C-alpha positions in Angstrom: 49.2 3.4 -83.2 48.9 6.9 -84.7 45.7 8.8 -85.0 45.5 11.1 -88.1 43.6 14.2 -88.9 41.0 14.5 -91.6 38.8 17.2 -93.2 35.2 17.0 -94.3 34.4 17.1 -97.9 32.7 20.5 -97.4 35.8 21.9 -95.7 38.0 20.6 -98.5 35.8 22.3 -101.1 35.8 25.5 -99.1 39.6 25.4 -98.9 39.8 24.6 -102.6 37.7 27.7 -103.5 39.8 29.9 -101.3 42.9 28.6 -103.0 41.5 29.7 -106.4 40.8 33.2 -105.2 44.2 33.8 -103.5 47.7 34.2 -104.9 49.8 31.1 -104.6 52.0 30.9 -101.5 54.6 28.4 -100.4 53.3 25.5 -98.5 55.6 26.4 -95.6 56.9 29.9 -95.1 60.7 29.9 -94.7 60.5 31.7 -91.4 57.6 29.7 -90.0 58.5 28.2 -86.6 59.0 24.5 -86.4 56.3 22.5 -84.7 57.1 21.1 -81.3 57.0 17.3 -81.4 54.9 15.6 -78.7 55.1 11.8 -78.3 52.2 10.4 -76.2 50.9 7.0 -75.1 47.6 5.8 -73.7 45.9 2.5 -73.0 42.6 1.4 -74.6 39.9 3.4 -73.0 37.5 6.3 -73.5 39.7 8.7 -71.5 42.0 9.2 -74.5 39.2 10.9 -76.4 40.2 14.5 -75.8 43.7 13.9 -77.1 42.3 12.2 -80.2 39.9 15.1 -80.8 42.7 17.7 -80.3 44.7 15.9 -83.1 41.8 15.6 -85.5 40.4 19.1 -85.0 43.8 20.7 -85.3 44.0 22.0 -81.8 47.5 20.7 -81.3 48.7 22.1 -84.7 47.3 25.6 -83.9 49.2 25.5 -80.6 52.4 24.7 -82.4 52.5 21.0 -81.6 53.0 18.0 -83.8 51.3 15.3 -81.7 51.5 11.6 -82.0 50.0 8.9 -79.9 50.6 5.1 -79.5 48.3 2.6 -77.8 50.0 0.5 -75.1 48.5 -2.4 -73.1 48.7 -1.0 -69.5 49.5 2.0 -67.3 52.7 0.3 -66.1 54.1 0.0 -69.6 53.2 3.6 -70.3 55.0 4.7 -67.1 58.1 2.7 -68.2 57.9 4.3 -71.6 57.8 7.8 -70.3 60.6 7.2 -67.8 62.7 5.6 -70.5 62.2 8.5 -72.9 60.2 6.8 -75.5 57.3 9.2 -74.8 57.1 12.7 -73.6 53.7 12.3 -71.9 51.5 9.4 -71.1 48.0 8.7 -69.7 47.8 6.3 -66.8 45.5 5.4 -63.9 46.4 7.3 -60.7 47.4 4.0 -58.9 50.1 3.3 -61.4 51.4 6.9 -61.0 51.1 6.6 -57.2 53.0 3.3 -57.2 55.8 4.9 -59.3 56.0 8.0 -57.0 56.0 5.7 -54.0 59.2 4.1 -55.4 60.8 7.6 -55.8 60.4 7.7 -59.6 60.4 11.3 -61.0 56.8 11.7 -62.4 54.4 14.6 -62.3 50.8 15.1 -63.5 50.1 17.7 -66.2 46.4 17.4 -67.0 43.5 15.2 -65.9 42.4 12.2 -67.9 39.1 10.6 -66.9 37.0 11.7 -64.0 34.8 9.1 -62.3 31.2 10.2 -61.8 28.6 8.0 -60.0 26.0 9.6 -62.2 27.8 8.2 -65.3 29.7 5.1 -64.1 32.2 3.8 -66.7 33.1 0.4 -65.2 31.6 -2.2 -62.9 31.9 -5.6 -61.3 30.4 -8.5 -63.2 29.5 -12.1 -62.2 28.2 -15.1 -64.1 24.6 -14.7 -65.1 23.4 -17.5 -62.8 25.7 -16.7 -60.0 24.2 -16.4 -56.5 26.7 -13.7 -55.5 25.0 -10.6 -54.3 27.3 -8.9 -51.8 30.9 -8.4 -50.8 30.6 -11.1 -48.2 29.6 -13.6 -50.9 33.1 -13.1 -52.5 35.1 -14.0 -49.4 37.7 -16.7 -50.3 36.9 -16.6 -54.0 38.9 -15.6 -57.1 38.6 -12.3 -58.9 40.0 -11.2 -62.3 41.8 -7.9 -62.5 43.6 -6.3 -65.5 46.7 -5.7 -63.3 47.4 -6.2 -59.6 47.0 -3.0 -57.6 45.5 -1.1 -60.6 42.4 1.2 -60.3 40.0 -1.7 -60.9 41.7 -3.7 -58.1 41.5 -0.8 -55.6 37.8 -0.2 -56.6 37.0 -3.9 -56.3 38.6 -4.2 -52.8 36.8 -1.0 -51.6 33.4 -2.3 -52.9 33.9 -5.7 -51.3 34.8 -4.2 -47.9 32.0 -1.7 -48.1 29.5 -4.5 -48.8 30.2 -6.8 -45.9 33.2 -8.7 -47.3 36.9 -9.1 -46.5 38.9 -8.2 -49.6 42.1 -9.6 -48.1 40.6 -13.1 -48.5 40.0 -12.7 -52.3 42.5 -14.2 -54.6 43.5 -12.0 -57.5 44.5 -13.2 -61.0 45.5 -11.0 -63.9 43.2 -11.3 -67.0 43.2 -9.0 -70.0 40.1 -6.8 -69.8 39.0 -7.9 -73.3 38.6 -11.5 -72.0 37.2 -10.8 -68.5 33.6 -11.4 -69.7 34.5 -14.9 -71.1 36.6 -15.7 -68.0 33.7 -14.9 -65.7 31.1 -16.6 -67.8 33.2 -19.8 -67.9 33.3 -19.9 -64.1 37.1 -19.7 -63.9 36.8 -16.7 -61.7 33.9 -15.5 -59.5 34.0 -11.8 -60.4 35.8 -9.4 -62.7 35.8 -5.7 -63.6 34.7 -4.5 -67.1 35.0 -1.1 -68.5 33.2 0.3 -71.6 32.7 -0.8 -74.3 33.5 -4.3 -72.9 31.0 -3.9 -70.1 28.0 -3.3 -72.3 29.0 -5.9 -74.8 29.4 -8.5 -72.1 26.1 -7.7 -70.5 24.3 -7.8 -73.9 25.7 -11.2 -74.4 23.6 -12.5 -71.5 26.2 -14.8 -69.9 27.2 -12.3 -67.2 25.4 -9.8 -65.0 26.3 -6.6 -63.2 27.1 -6.9 -59.5 27.8 -3.3 -58.8 29.6 -0.1 -59.8 32.8 -0.6 -57.7 34.3 2.9 -58.1 31.3 4.5 -56.4 32.5 2.9 -53.2 35.7 5.1 -53.4 33.8 8.4 -53.9 30.9 9.7 -56.1 33.5 11.8 -58.0 37.3 11.6 -58.3 40.1 11.8 -60.7 40.8 8.3 -62.2 43.6 9.0 -64.6 46.0 11.7 -65.5 48.4 12.8 -68.3 51.9 12.8 -66.8 55.5 13.4 -67.7 58.9 13.2 -66.1 59.2 15.7 -63.3 61.5 18.0 -65.2 59.5 18.0 -68.4 57.9 21.4 -67.9 61.2 23.0 -66.9 63.0 21.6 -70.0 60.0 22.2 -72.3 58.1 25.2 -70.9 56.3 26.2 -74.1 55.4 22.6 -75.0 54.1 21.8 -71.5 52.0 24.9 -71.2 50.5 24.5 -74.7 49.7 20.8 -73.9 47.8 21.8 -70.8 45.8 24.5 -72.6 44.9 22.2 -75.5 43.8 19.3 -73.3 41.6 21.6 -71.2 39.9 23.0 -74.4 39.5 19.5 -75.9 38.1 18.0 -72.6 35.5 20.8 -72.4 34.4 20.2 -76.0 34.3 16.4 -76.0 32.3 16.2 -72.8 29.5 18.1 -74.7 30.0 16.3 -78.1 30.3 12.6 -77.5 28.6 11.6 -80.7 31.2 13.5 -82.7 34.1 11.5 -81.2 32.7 8.0 -81.9 34.7 7.3 -85.1 38.0 8.5 -83.8 37.7 6.5 -80.5 36.5 3.4 -82.4 39.7 3.6 -84.6 41.9 3.9 -81.6 40.3 1.1 -79.7 40.1 -1.1 -82.9 36.4 -1.7 -82.4 33.4 -1.0 -84.5 31.9 2.5 -84.3 28.5 1.0 -83.3 30.2 -0.5 -80.2 31.2 3.0 -79.1 28.0 4.7 -80.3 25.8 2.2 -78.3 27.4 3.0 -75.0 24.9 4.5 -72.5 27.6 6.3 -70.5 30.9 7.7 -71.8 33.7 8.7 -69.5 33.7 12.3 -68.3 36.9 14.0 -69.3 38.5 15.9 -66.4 39.0 19.6 -67.1 41.2 20.6 -64.2 43.6 18.8 -61.8 42.7 19.5 -58.1 44.1 17.9 -54.9 40.4 17.5 -53.7 39.5 15.3 -56.7 42.7 13.3 -56.5 42.5 12.6 -52.7 39.8 9.9 -52.6 41.6 7.5 -54.8 45.0 8.4 -53.2 43.5 7.5 -49.8 42.2 4.2 -51.1 45.5 3.4 -52.7 47.3 4.1 -49.4 44.7 1.9 -47.5 45.4 -1.1 -49.8 49.2 -0.5 -49.7 49.6 0.4 -53.3 51.8 3.2 -52.0 53.9 2.7 -48.8 53.1 6.0 -47.3 50.5 8.8 -47.6 51.3 11.2 -50.4 50.1 14.8 -50.5 48.2 15.1 -53.8 49.6 18.6 -54.2 53.0 17.1 -54.6 51.8 15.1 -57.6 50.7 18.1 -59.7 53.1 20.0 -61.9 53.0 23.8 -61.5 52.2 24.2 -65.2 48.9 22.4 -64.6 47.6 25.5 -62.8 48.2 27.9 -65.7 
Protein backbone atom coordinates (compact mmCIF):
# COMPACT_ATOMS: atom_id res chain seq x y z
CA UNK A 1 0.00 0.00 0.00
CA UNK A 2 1.29 3.48 -0.81
CA UNK A 3 0.38 6.62 1.05
CA UNK A 4 0.12 9.77 -1.03
CA UNK A 5 0.59 13.44 -0.25
CA UNK A 6 -2.18 15.99 -0.62
CA UNK A 7 -2.58 19.75 -0.35
CA UNK A 8 -5.44 21.69 1.17
CA UNK A 9 -7.65 23.81 -1.06
CA UNK A 10 -6.35 26.97 0.58
CA UNK A 11 -2.77 25.90 -0.09
CA UNK A 12 -3.56 25.12 -3.71
CA UNK A 13 -5.12 28.55 -4.17
CA UNK A 14 -2.11 30.18 -2.56
CA UNK A 15 0.23 28.30 -4.86
CA UNK A 16 -1.91 29.19 -7.84
CA UNK A 17 -1.76 32.89 -6.97
CA UNK A 18 1.98 32.72 -6.57
CA UNK A 19 2.28 31.07 -9.98
CA UNK A 20 0.46 33.97 -11.62
CA UNK A 21 2.82 36.49 -10.07
CA UNK A 22 6.09 34.74 -10.91
CA UNK A 23 7.73 34.04 -14.26
CA UNK A 24 7.29 30.52 -15.54
CA UNK A 25 10.05 28.07 -14.60
CA UNK A 26 10.61 24.46 -15.58
CA UNK A 27 8.87 21.95 -13.34
CA UNK A 28 12.24 20.36 -12.63
CA UNK A 29 15.51 22.22 -12.94
CA UNK A 30 18.03 20.38 -15.09
CA UNK A 31 20.64 20.44 -12.36
CA UNK A 32 18.27 19.55 -9.50
CA UNK A 33 19.57 16.57 -7.55
CA UNK A 34 17.56 13.39 -7.91
CA UNK A 35 15.53 12.33 -4.90
CA UNK A 36 16.81 9.34 -2.96
CA UNK A 37 14.28 6.51 -3.08
CA UNK A 38 13.28 4.94 0.24
CA UNK A 39 11.17 1.77 0.25
CA UNK A 40 9.60 1.05 3.64
CA UNK A 41 7.23 -1.47 5.18
CA UNK A 42 5.09 -1.52 8.31
CA UNK A 43 2.36 -3.64 9.83
CA UNK A 44 -1.12 -2.29 10.66
CA UNK A 45 -0.74 -0.16 13.77
CA UNK A 46 -0.64 3.42 15.00
CA UNK A 47 3.16 3.41 15.24
CA UNK A 48 3.44 4.04 11.50
CA UNK A 49 1.83 7.48 11.90
CA UNK A 50 5.02 9.61 11.93
CA UNK A 51 6.11 8.04 8.63
CA UNK A 52 2.72 8.75 7.06
CA UNK A 53 2.79 12.32 8.30
CA UNK A 54 6.32 12.83 6.98
CA UNK A 55 5.09 11.74 3.54
CA UNK A 56 1.94 13.87 3.50
CA UNK A 57 3.55 16.98 5.00
CA UNK A 58 6.46 16.84 2.55
CA UNK A 59 9.14 16.28 5.20
CA UNK A 60 10.71 13.48 3.21
CA UNK A 61 10.69 15.44 -0.04
CA UNK A 62 12.35 18.44 1.64
CA UNK A 63 15.04 16.08 2.91
CA UNK A 64 15.63 14.80 -0.62
CA UNK A 65 13.77 11.50 -0.14
CA UNK A 66 11.12 9.92 -2.36
CA UNK A 67 9.45 7.72 0.27
CA UNK A 68 7.05 4.84 -0.27
CA UNK A 69 5.49 2.48 2.26
CA UNK A 70 3.76 -0.89 1.99
CA UNK A 71 1.56 -2.57 4.58
CA UNK A 72 2.59 -6.12 5.51
CA UNK A 73 0.86 -8.54 7.90
CA UNK A 74 3.59 -9.09 10.51
CA UNK A 75 7.01 -8.13 11.78
CA UNK A 76 8.53 -11.39 10.62
CA UNK A 77 7.47 -10.76 7.01
CA UNK A 78 8.88 -7.24 7.22
CA UNK A 79 12.19 -8.56 8.54
CA UNK A 80 12.29 -11.04 5.65
CA UNK A 81 11.50 -8.25 3.18
CA UNK A 82 14.30 -6.03 4.43
CA UNK A 83 16.81 -8.88 4.48
CA UNK A 84 15.74 -9.89 0.99
CA UNK A 85 16.21 -6.38 -0.37
CA UNK A 86 12.54 -5.67 -1.16
CA UNK A 87 12.60 -2.80 1.35
CA UNK A 88 15.27 -0.41 2.57
CA UNK A 89 13.75 0.04 6.01
CA UNK A 90 10.98 -1.58 7.98
CA UNK A 91 9.18 -1.13 11.26
CA UNK A 92 8.84 -4.15 13.48
CA UNK A 93 8.39 -5.05 17.12
CA UNK A 94 11.59 -5.41 19.08
CA UNK A 95 11.05 -9.17 19.69
CA UNK A 96 11.09 -9.84 15.93
CA UNK A 97 14.32 -7.87 15.62
CA UNK A 98 15.81 -9.56 18.66
CA UNK A 99 14.94 -13.00 17.31
CA UNK A 100 16.58 -12.11 14.01
CA UNK A 101 19.72 -10.82 15.72
CA UNK A 102 19.79 -13.92 17.91
CA UNK A 103 20.06 -15.94 14.69
CA UNK A 104 22.97 -13.79 13.55
CA UNK A 105 21.00 -11.89 10.89
CA UNK A 106 22.49 -8.47 9.98
CA UNK A 107 19.93 -5.94 11.21
CA UNK A 108 20.32 -2.62 12.99
CA UNK A 109 17.88 -0.08 14.43
CA UNK A 110 17.75 3.42 12.94
CA UNK A 111 14.89 5.15 14.74
CA UNK A 112 12.27 4.38 17.39
CA UNK A 113 8.77 3.33 16.40
CA UNK A 114 6.23 3.17 19.19
CA UNK A 115 7.01 3.75 22.83
CA UNK A 116 4.87 2.06 25.44
CA UNK A 117 3.59 4.26 28.25
CA UNK A 118 1.56 2.97 31.17
CA UNK A 119 -0.17 6.37 31.21
CA UNK A 120 -1.45 5.76 27.67
CA UNK A 121 -1.67 1.96 27.21
CA UNK A 122 -2.16 0.97 23.59
CA UNK A 123 -3.03 -2.74 23.96
CA UNK A 124 -4.41 -5.10 26.55
CA UNK A 125 -5.62 -8.58 27.45
CA UNK A 126 -9.28 -9.36 26.89
CA UNK A 127 -11.55 -12.22 28.02
CA UNK A 128 -15.16 -13.13 27.33
CA UNK A 129 -17.66 -10.72 28.90
CA UNK A 130 -19.02 -13.35 31.28
CA UNK A 131 -15.64 -14.98 31.99
CA UNK A 132 -14.75 -15.61 35.65
CA UNK A 133 -11.05 -15.06 34.89
CA UNK A 134 -9.56 -12.30 37.04
CA UNK A 135 -5.88 -13.16 37.54
CA UNK A 136 -2.92 -14.84 35.93
CA UNK A 137 -3.51 -17.91 38.08
CA UNK A 138 -6.96 -18.30 36.49
CA UNK A 139 -5.28 -18.74 33.10
CA UNK A 140 -3.14 -21.72 34.07
CA UNK A 141 -3.65 -24.56 31.61
CA UNK A 142 -5.93 -22.54 29.30
CA UNK A 143 -5.52 -21.41 25.68
CA UNK A 144 -4.50 -17.89 24.63
CA UNK A 145 -4.62 -16.16 21.25
CA UNK A 146 -1.52 -14.32 20.02
CA UNK A 147 -0.89 -12.69 16.65
CA UNK A 148 2.45 -14.52 16.33
CA UNK A 149 4.34 -16.85 18.65
CA UNK A 150 7.03 -14.96 20.60
CA UNK A 151 5.90 -11.53 19.42
CA UNK A 152 5.57 -8.47 21.65
CA UNK A 153 2.04 -9.40 22.67
CA UNK A 154 3.14 -12.92 23.61
CA UNK A 155 5.97 -11.65 25.80
CA UNK A 156 3.72 -9.07 27.46
CA UNK A 157 1.02 -11.69 28.10
CA UNK A 158 3.47 -14.13 29.65
CA UNK A 159 4.96 -11.39 31.83
CA UNK A 160 1.50 -10.33 33.03
CA UNK A 161 0.42 -13.90 33.79
CA UNK A 162 3.55 -14.62 35.82
CA UNK A 163 3.31 -11.27 37.62
CA UNK A 164 -0.30 -12.01 38.60
CA UNK A 165 0.10 -15.40 40.22
CA UNK A 166 0.03 -17.63 37.17
CA UNK A 167 2.45 -19.91 35.35
CA UNK A 168 2.72 -18.84 31.72
CA UNK A 169 4.51 -22.05 30.77
CA UNK A 170 1.21 -23.92 31.22
CA UNK A 171 -0.72 -21.69 28.81
CA UNK A 172 -1.23 -23.01 25.28
CA UNK A 173 -0.67 -20.40 22.56
CA UNK A 174 -2.48 -20.33 19.20
CA UNK A 175 -1.90 -17.80 16.43
CA UNK A 176 -4.95 -15.72 15.55
CA UNK A 177 -5.00 -12.58 13.33
CA UNK A 178 -5.43 -9.60 15.62
CA UNK A 179 -8.47 -8.44 13.64
CA UNK A 180 -10.33 -11.60 14.67
CA UNK A 181 -9.13 -11.94 18.28
CA UNK A 182 -12.26 -10.31 19.73
CA UNK A 183 -14.57 -12.76 17.94
CA UNK A 184 -12.34 -15.71 18.85
CA UNK A 185 -12.39 -14.77 22.54
CA UNK A 186 -16.13 -14.01 22.52
CA UNK A 187 -16.86 -17.44 21.00
CA UNK A 188 -14.99 -19.19 23.81
CA UNK A 189 -12.48 -20.85 21.48
CA UNK A 190 -9.69 -19.26 23.54
CA UNK A 191 -9.73 -17.97 27.11
CA UNK A 192 -7.76 -14.77 26.54
CA UNK A 193 -6.26 -12.71 23.75
CA UNK A 194 -4.43 -9.46 23.12
CA UNK A 195 -5.99 -6.56 21.25
CA UNK A 196 -4.34 -3.35 20.12
CA UNK A 197 -6.09 -0.17 19.04
CA UNK A 198 -8.44 0.40 17.29
CA UNK A 199 -9.48 -3.27 17.63
CA UNK A 200 -9.39 -3.06 21.44
CA UNK A 201 -11.89 -0.22 21.72
CA UNK A 202 -14.13 -1.63 19.01
CA UNK A 203 -14.16 -5.03 20.71
CA UNK A 204 -14.93 -3.61 24.14
CA UNK A 205 -17.67 -1.41 22.69
CA UNK A 206 -19.26 -4.54 21.22
CA UNK A 207 -19.97 -5.80 24.74
CA UNK A 208 -18.96 -9.44 24.17
CA UNK A 209 -15.49 -9.11 25.69
CA UNK A 210 -14.01 -7.24 28.63
CA UNK A 211 -10.58 -5.96 29.61
CA UNK A 212 -8.50 -8.21 31.88
CA UNK A 213 -5.45 -5.98 32.14
CA UNK A 214 -2.82 -3.94 30.31
CA UNK A 215 -0.20 -6.62 29.85
CA UNK A 216 2.71 -4.47 28.71
CA UNK A 217 2.74 -2.53 31.97
CA UNK A 218 4.02 -5.74 33.58
CA UNK A 219 7.19 -5.35 31.48
CA UNK A 220 7.83 -1.73 32.48
CA UNK A 221 5.92 1.56 32.73
CA UNK A 222 7.83 2.84 29.70
CA UNK A 223 9.88 1.11 27.02
CA UNK A 224 10.57 0.99 23.30
CA UNK A 225 8.08 -1.38 21.64
CA UNK A 226 9.03 -1.11 17.99
CA UNK A 227 11.80 0.33 15.86
CA UNK A 228 12.58 1.26 12.28
CA UNK A 229 15.44 -0.92 11.11
CA UNK A 230 17.59 -1.75 8.11
CA UNK A 231 20.35 -4.11 7.11
CA UNK A 232 23.44 -3.50 9.20
CA UNK A 233 25.42 -1.96 6.33
CA UNK A 234 22.57 0.31 5.16
CA UNK A 235 23.99 3.47 6.75
CA UNK A 236 27.48 2.77 5.45
CA UNK A 237 26.20 2.23 1.91
CA UNK A 238 23.65 5.08 2.04
CA UNK A 239 24.99 7.64 4.56
CA UNK A 240 23.00 10.62 3.28
CA UNK A 241 19.75 8.66 3.04
CA UNK A 242 20.17 7.06 6.47
CA UNK A 243 20.99 10.35 8.19
CA UNK A 244 18.09 12.16 6.49
CA UNK A 245 15.68 9.37 7.45
CA UNK A 246 16.67 9.61 11.12
CA UNK A 247 16.24 13.42 11.13
CA UNK A 248 12.84 13.29 9.42
CA UNK A 249 11.47 10.57 11.69
CA UNK A 250 12.50 12.51 14.79
CA UNK A 251 10.81 15.68 13.53
CA UNK A 252 7.68 13.77 12.51
CA UNK A 253 7.43 11.93 15.85
CA UNK A 254 7.68 15.14 17.85
CA UNK A 255 4.96 16.74 15.74
CA UNK A 256 2.51 13.82 15.60
CA UNK A 257 2.68 13.24 19.36
CA UNK A 258 1.21 16.72 19.78
CA UNK A 259 -1.25 16.59 16.86
CA UNK A 260 -3.10 13.28 16.98
CA UNK A 261 -6.31 14.67 15.52
CA UNK A 262 -4.53 15.84 12.40
CA UNK A 263 -3.25 12.36 11.63
CA UNK A 264 -6.60 10.56 11.83
CA UNK A 265 -7.40 10.49 8.06
CA UNK A 266 -3.96 9.30 6.98
CA UNK A 267 -3.83 6.53 9.59
CA UNK A 268 -7.37 5.41 8.76
CA UNK A 269 -6.42 5.06 5.09
CA UNK A 270 -3.34 3.02 5.92
CA UNK A 271 -5.24 0.73 8.30
CA UNK A 272 -8.23 0.45 5.91
CA UNK A 273 -10.65 1.49 8.66
CA UNK A 274 -13.11 4.34 9.01
CA UNK A 275 -11.73 7.67 10.29
CA UNK A 276 -14.20 7.60 13.18
CA UNK A 277 -12.65 4.32 14.34
CA UNK A 278 -9.32 6.11 14.76
CA UNK A 279 -10.79 9.40 16.01
CA UNK A 280 -12.72 7.66 18.77
CA UNK A 281 -9.64 6.08 20.33
CA UNK A 282 -9.00 7.29 23.86
CA UNK A 283 -5.27 6.64 23.71
CA UNK A 284 -3.01 6.81 20.68
CA UNK A 285 0.44 5.29 20.62
CA UNK A 286 3.27 7.57 21.75
CA UNK A 287 5.84 7.83 18.97
CA UNK A 288 9.39 7.41 20.19
CA UNK A 289 11.66 10.37 19.52
CA UNK A 290 15.04 8.82 20.38
CA UNK A 291 16.58 5.37 20.60
CA UNK A 292 18.25 4.70 23.93
CA UNK A 293 19.62 1.49 25.47
CA UNK A 294 17.72 2.31 28.67
CA UNK A 295 14.31 2.25 26.94
CA UNK A 296 15.16 -0.86 24.93
CA UNK A 297 16.41 -2.90 27.89
CA UNK A 298 13.10 -3.81 29.64
CA UNK A 299 11.66 -5.58 26.62
CA UNK A 300 15.03 -7.08 25.75
CA UNK A 301 15.29 -8.57 29.26
CA UNK A 302 11.77 -10.00 29.01
CA UNK A 303 12.51 -11.49 25.59
CA UNK A 304 15.61 -13.15 27.01
CA UNK A 305 13.64 -14.49 29.99
CA UNK A 306 11.10 -16.14 27.70
CA UNK A 307 13.78 -17.48 25.32
CA UNK A 308 12.85 -15.35 22.33
CA UNK A 309 16.61 -14.78 22.06
CA UNK A 310 19.08 -17.49 23.08
CA UNK A 311 21.47 -15.19 24.92
CA UNK A 312 21.41 -11.74 26.46
CA UNK A 313 22.03 -8.96 23.93
CA UNK A 314 23.53 -5.61 24.79
CA UNK A 315 20.96 -3.03 23.56
CA UNK A 316 23.81 -0.79 22.45
CA UNK A 317 24.73 -3.39 19.85
CA UNK A 318 21.29 -3.04 18.25
CA UNK A 319 21.48 0.70 17.56
CA UNK A 320 23.06 2.06 14.39
CA UNK A 321 25.61 4.86 14.96
CA UNK A 322 23.53 7.06 12.63
CA UNK A 323 20.67 6.95 15.18
CA UNK A 324 22.70 9.16 17.53
CA UNK A 325 23.18 11.96 15.00
